[in-house]
C-alpha positions in Angstrom: -47.3 42.7 -110.1 -50.6 41.2 -111.4 -53.3 43.5 -112.8 -55.4 42.6 -109.7 -52.6 43.6 -107.4 -52.0 46.8 -109.3 -55.7 47.8 -109.0 -55.7 46.9 -105.3 -52.6 49.2 -104.7 -54.2 52.0 -106.8 -57.4 51.8 -104.7 -55.3 51.9 -101.5 -53.5 55.1 -102.7 -56.7 56.7 -103.7 -58.2 55.9 -100.3 -55.2 57.5 -98.6 -55.5 60.6 -100.8 -59.2 60.9 -100.1 -58.9 60.5 -96.4 -56.1 63.1 -96.1 -57.5 65.6 -98.5 -59.6 67.6 -96.0 -56.6 68.0 -93.7 -54.2 68.9 -96.5 -56.7 71.5 -97.6 -57.0 72.9 -94.0 -53.2 73.0 -93.8 -52.9 74.9 -97.1 -55.5 77.5 -95.9 -53.7 77.9 -92.6 -50.5 78.4 -94.5 -52.0 81.2 -96.5 -53.5 82.8 -93.4 -50.2 82.6 -91.6 -48.2 84.1 -94.5 -50.5 87.1 -94.7 -50.3 87.9 -91.0 -47.7 90.7 -91.1 -49.7 92.6 -93.8 -53.0 92.1 -91.9 -51.8 93.7 -88.7 -50.9 97.3 -88.2 -47.6 97.4 -86.4 -48.7 100.6 -84.7 -51.2 98.5 -82.7 -48.5 95.9 -81.9 -46.5 97.2 -79.0 -43.4 95.3 -78.0 -43.4 94.3 -74.3 -40.0 94.7 -72.7 -38.6 91.7 -70.8 -39.9 91.3 -67.2 -36.8 91.2 -65.1 -38.7 90.1 -62.0 -39.9 86.9 -63.8 -36.4 86.2 -65.3 -34.7 86.6 -61.9 -37.3 84.5 -60.1 -36.9 81.7 -62.6 -33.1 81.8 -62.5 -33.1 81.7 -58.7 -35.5 78.8 -58.5 -33.5 77.0 -61.1 -30.2 77.5 -59.3 -31.8 76.3 -56.0 -33.1 73.0 -57.5 -29.9 72.3 -59.4 -27.9 72.8 -56.2 -30.3 70.6 -54.2 -30.1 67.7 -56.6 -26.4 67.8 -57.6 -25.1 64.3 -57.0 -28.0 63.5 -54.6 -28.0 59.9 -55.7 -24.3 59.4 -56.4 -24.2 56.6 -53.8 -26.9 54.6 -55.6 -25.5 51.7 -57.6 -28.1 51.8 -60.4 -26.9 51.8 -64.0 -29.8 52.7 -66.3 -29.7 51.9 -70.0 -32.4 53.8 -72.1 -33.4 52.5 -75.5 -34.5 55.8 -77.1 -37.0 56.0 -79.9 -35.8 58.0 -83.0 -38.1 61.0 -82.4 -41.2 62.3 -80.8 -42.3 62.9 -77.3 -40.8 59.6 -76.1 -37.4 60.7 -77.2 -37.7 64.1 -75.6 -39.0 62.5 -72.3 -36.1 59.9 -72.2 -33.4 62.5 -73.0 -34.6 64.8 -70.3 -34.7 61.9 -67.8 -31.1 60.9 -68.8 -29.8 64.4 -68.4 -31.4 65.0 -65.0 -30.6 61.5 -63.7 -26.9 62.1 -64.6 -27.0 65.4 -62.7 -28.1 63.5 -59.6 -25.1 61.1 -59.9 -26.9 58.1 -61.4 -25.1 56.5 -64.2 -27.0 56.4 -67.5 -26.4 55.4 -71.1 -28.6 55.4 -74.2 -29.0 53.4 -77.4 -31.3 53.9 -80.3 -33.8 51.1 -80.7 -32.5 50.3 -84.2 -28.8 50.6 -83.4 -26.9 47.6 -84.8 -24.4 48.0 -82.0 -27.0 47.4 -79.3 -25.3 44.3 -77.9 -21.9 46.0 -77.7 -23.3 49.0 -75.9 -25.1 46.8 -73.5 -22.0 44.7 -72.7 -19.9 47.8 -72.3 -22.3 49.5 -69.9 -23.5 46.5 -68.0 -26.9 47.9 -66.9 -29.1 46.8 -64.0 -32.1 48.7 -65.3 -33.2 48.6 -68.9 -35.8 51.2 -70.0 -37.6 50.9 -73.3 -41.0 51.0 -75.1 -43.5 48.1 -75.3 -44.3 48.4 -79.0 -44.0 45.7 -81.7 -41.2 47.3 -83.6 -39.0 47.6 -80.6 -39.7 44.2 -79.1 -39.0 42.5 -82.4 -35.7 44.4 -82.7 -34.5 43.1 -79.3 -32.7 39.9 -78.5 -35.1 39.0 -75.7 -33.4 35.7 -75.1 -30.1 37.4 -74.5 -31.7 40.0 -72.1 -33.4 37.2 -70.2 -30.1 35.3 -69.8 -28.4 38.5 -68.7 -31.2 39.1 -66.2 -30.9 35.6 -64.8 -27.1 35.8 -64.4 -26.6 39.5 -63.4 -30.0 40.9 -62.4 -31.8 43.5 -64.3 -35.1 45.2 -64.1 -36.9 45.7 -67.5 -39.0 48.8 -67.1 -41.1 49.4 -70.3 -43.5 52.2 -71.3 -46.8 50.7 -72.5 -47.9 51.9 -75.9 -51.4 52.9 -76.7 -53.3 49.7 -77.6 -54.7 49.4 -81.1 -58.2 50.2 -80.0 -57.2 52.9 -77.5 -59.1 54.6 -75.8 -61.5 51.7 -75.7 -60.8 48.9 -73.1 -60.4 45.3 -74.3 -57.7 43.2 -75.9 -57.4 43.5 -79.7 -55.7 40.6 -81.5 -52.7 42.7 -82.4 -51.9 43.1 -78.7 -52.1 39.4 -77.8 -48.5 38.7 -78.8 -47.1 41.5 -76.6 -49.3 40.5 -73.7 -48.2 36.9 -73.9 -44.5 37.9 -74.0 -45.1 39.9 -70.8 -47.2 37.1 -69.2 -44.4 34.5 -69.6 -41.7 36.8 -68.4 -40.0 37.4 -71.8 -40.3 41.2 -72.0 -41.2 43.7 -69.2 -40.9 43.2 -65.4 -42.9 46.4 -64.7 -44.4 49.4 -66.6 -44.1 53.1 -66.3 -45.5 56.0 -68.3 -46.1 59.8 -68.1 -49.8 59.0 -67.7 -51.6 58.8 -64.3 -52.4 55.5 -62.6 -56.0 55.4 -63.8 -54.7 55.1 -67.4 -53.0 51.8 -66.7 -55.9 50.5 -64.6 -58.5 51.3 -67.2 -56.7 50.6 -70.5 -54.2 48.0 -69.5 -56.4 46.1 -67.1 -55.2 42.7 -68.5 -51.6 43.5 -67.5 -52.6 44.9 -64.1 -54.9 41.9 -63.4 -52.0 39.4 -63.7 -49.9 41.4 -61.3 -47.8 43.9 -63.2 -46.8 47.0 -61.3 -47.1 50.5 -62.8 -45.2 53.7 -62.0 -46.7 56.9 -63.1 -43.9 59.2 -64.0 -45.4 62.4 -65.4 -43.6 64.9 -67.6 -41.8 67.7 -65.8 -39.4 70.5 -66.6 -35.7 70.1 -67.1 -34.1 73.0 -65.2 -30.7 72.3 -66.9 -32.0 74.2 -69.9 -35.6 75.1 -69.3 -35.7 78.5 -67.5 -36.6 82.1 -68.5 -34.5 83.9 -71.1 -34.3 87.7 -71.3 -36.0 88.9 -74.5 -38.6 91.5 -75.5 -42.0 90.0 -76.5 -42.3 90.8 -80.2 -44.9 88.1 -80.9 -48.4 87.7 -79.7 -48.1 83.9 -79.8 -45.5 81.2 -80.4 -46.7 77.7 -81.3 -44.5 74.7 -81.9 -46.4 71.4 -82.6 -46.2 68.2 -84.5 -48.2 67.7 -87.7 -51.0 65.2 -88.1 -54.8 65.0 -88.9 -56.0 65.7 -85.4 -53.5 68.5 -84.8 -54.5 70.1 -88.1 -58.2 69.9 -87.0 -57.4 71.4 -83.6 -55.4 74.2 -85.2 -58.3 75.0 -87.5 -60.8 75.0 -84.7 -58.8 76.7 -82.0 -56.1 78.8 -83.6 -57.4 79.9 -87.0 -58.9 83.1 -85.5 -55.7 83.8 -83.7 -53.6 83.3 -86.8 -56.0 85.7 -88.6 -55.9 88.4 -86.0 -52.6 88.3 -84.2 -48.9 88.5 -85.1 -47.1 85.3 -84.1 -44.6 82.6 -84.9 -45.2 79.0 -85.9 -42.9 76.0 -85.8 -43.0 72.2 -86.3 -42.3 69.6 -88.9 -44.3 69.0 -92.1 -46.6 72.1 -91.8 -45.1 73.8 -94.9 -44.9 77.2 -93.1 -43.2 78.7 -90.2 -39.8 77.7 -88.8 -40.1 74.0 -89.5 -38.7 71.4 -87.0 -36.9 72.7 -83.9 -34.6 71.2 -81.3 -36.1 71.4 -77.7 -33.1 73.5 -76.6 -34.3 76.2 -79.1 -37.7 76.6 -77.5 -36.9 78.6 -74.3 -35.6 81.6 -76.4 -38.7 81.5 -78.6 -41.1 81.2 -75.6 -39.4 84.4 -74.2 -40.4 86.3 -77.4 -44.2 85.6 -77.1 -46.9 87.0 -75.0 -48.9 83.7 -75.1 -48.1 80.1 -75.8 -51.3 78.4 -77.0 -51.6 74.7 -75.9 -54.8 73.1 -77.2 -54.9 69.4 -76.4 -55.7 66.1 -78.1 -59.3 65.1 -77.4 -58.4 61.9 -75.5 -56.5 64.0 -72.9 -59.8 65.9 -72.2 -62.0 62.8 -72.2 -59.9 60.4 -70.1 -57.6 60.8 -67.1 -54.1 60.6 -68.6 -51.7 63.7 -68.6 -51.6 67.5 -69.2 -48.6 67.4 -71.7 -44.9 68.1 -71.5 -45.4 71.8 -72.6 -47.5 72.5 -69.5 -44.3 72.0 -67.4 -41.4 73.0 -69.8 -43.0 76.2 -71.1 -44.1 77.3 -67.6 -40.5 76.8 -66.4 -39.4 79.1 -69.2 -41.7 81.9 -68.0 -44.3 81.4 -70.8 -47.9 82.2 -70.3 -50.1 79.4 -71.6 -53.7 78.8 -72.4 -54.6 75.1 -72.5 -57.6 72.8 -72.2 -58.8 71.5 -68.9 -58.3 67.8 -68.3 -59.6 65.4 -65.6 -56.1 65.5 -64.0 -55.2 69.2 -64.3 -55.8 70.1 -60.7 -53.3 67.4 -59.6 -50.6 69.6 -61.0 -51.7 73.2 -61.0 -54.3 75.4 -59.4 -56.4 77.9 -61.5 -54.1 80.8 -60.6 -51.0 78.9 -61.9 -52.2 77.7 -65.3 -55.1 79.1 -67.4 -57.4 76.4 -68.7 -60.5 76.4 -70.8 -63.4 74.1 -71.5 -64.3 75.1 -75.0 -63.0 76.5 -78.3 -65.0 79.7 -77.7 -63.5 80.2 -74.2 -60.0 79.6 -75.6 -60.3 82.4 -78.1 -62.0 84.7 -75.5 -59.2 84.2 -73.0 -56.6 84.8 -75.6 -58.3 88.0 -76.6 -58.4 89.1 -72.9 -55.0 88.1 -71.7 -53.2 89.5 -74.8 -53.9 93.0 -73.4 -53.5 92.3 -69.7 -49.8 91.8 -69.1 -50.0 92.4 -65.3 -52.4 89.5 -64.9 -50.4 87.3 -67.2 -47.2 88.0 -65.3 -48.7 87.1 -61.9 -50.0 83.8 -63.3 -46.5 83.1 -64.8 -44.9 83.7 -61.4 -47.4 81.5 -59.6 -46.9 78.7 -62.1 -43.2 79.0 -62.2 -42.9 78.7 -58.4 -45.2 75.6 -58.5 -43.2 73.9 -61.3 -39.8 74.3 -59.7 -41.3 73.3 -56.3 -43.1 70.1 -57.4 -42.7 69.4 -61.1 -39.1 69.2 -62.3 -37.7 65.9 -63.6 -35.7 65.8 -60.4 -39.0 65.3 -58.5 -39.9 62.6 -60.9 -36.5 60.9 -60.3 -37.3 60.8 -56.6 -40.3 58.6 -57.4 -38.3 56.5 -59.8 -35.5 55.8 -57.3 -38.1 55.0 -54.6 -39.8 52.5 -57.0 -36.5 50.8 -57.8 -35.5 50.7 -54.1 -38.8 49.1 -53.1 -39.0 46.5 -55.9 -35.6 44.8 -55.7 -37.4 41.4 -56.3 -38.1 42.5 -59.9 -34.3 42.7 -60.6 -34.0 38.9 -60.3 -35.3 36.3 -62.7 -38.4 34.4 -61.4 -36.7 31.2 -62.6 -33.6 31.5 -60.4 
């Protein structure tokens, strides 16, 4: 390494340290607040709520009904869907829930990690006619796109990809780093159609280049997975339970929205890289922890409030588990829930006020929980999303064939 290169790398490291310092400082202060919480709260003021048997029974009945309704519903469909699952994150959770619920309906599924060296062998053994993956550089460069195209031409296969956030999202336009992916799609080398948990307006507004050349888009929002997401019986010993990923924006949101709650209430925190709380959790652990908390805070990333996109996975999964949530209003919230089914706010101040109010009004919380639970099992399970996926596949058979045949 030359002296000039050494100086350049040192400047880069210092720049990273400088840019992350405010967030690391906030995280450190949040850690100290959280660790002091038992001593700062008089347990005599902290009454434990017994489990609400009515809510538990309602959720379990709704779950049993939907599982029964969808058991092998699509067993006579011939689709064989191969998911290329990212290593972690919301995408992995979303794909795994879809795989689990699709299998319950009788549709054959298989999965492979995007970096799996045995990808070709898994493909050949399963022989898919639908391939689902993410349209991001790392994944596309890991794929043998020529092989997949030859397979599509000889056997028929629909390539259904999730569009990644473009490099200048949420601003419209085509940055240079996206031109390669766009050209692959344009000449038929990657996706045949796109799908995402975001609403249709997202694709129209931020992926207009793809839409304008004729690509179809399926909005497949998050939902709940009734196979493991349903109410558990437990006393509520915590005022709140929060599980979230770590990052600069999430630290800032936590500082703005949840610092007063961490200071004044007794709760439980989880998530990777925070340096306090339970650390990373498996999604199957969450229902038991939701059951132990009066309120599940759900402040949202700012782009979800500013643009029509989604209301997050937690809005469905935690509701199915009988959790009471307070979350931000979004431009699409009313498409999924009415105000008496999910509590939303339009400011940090209102978030804290509603937390302070509902923490001492269990009857009102419980009625909203019951309303939301009935809605989520009626309209917003992954089984309902599968209905739309199957309909999309049935009505787009031309996409299974190569345009060059």
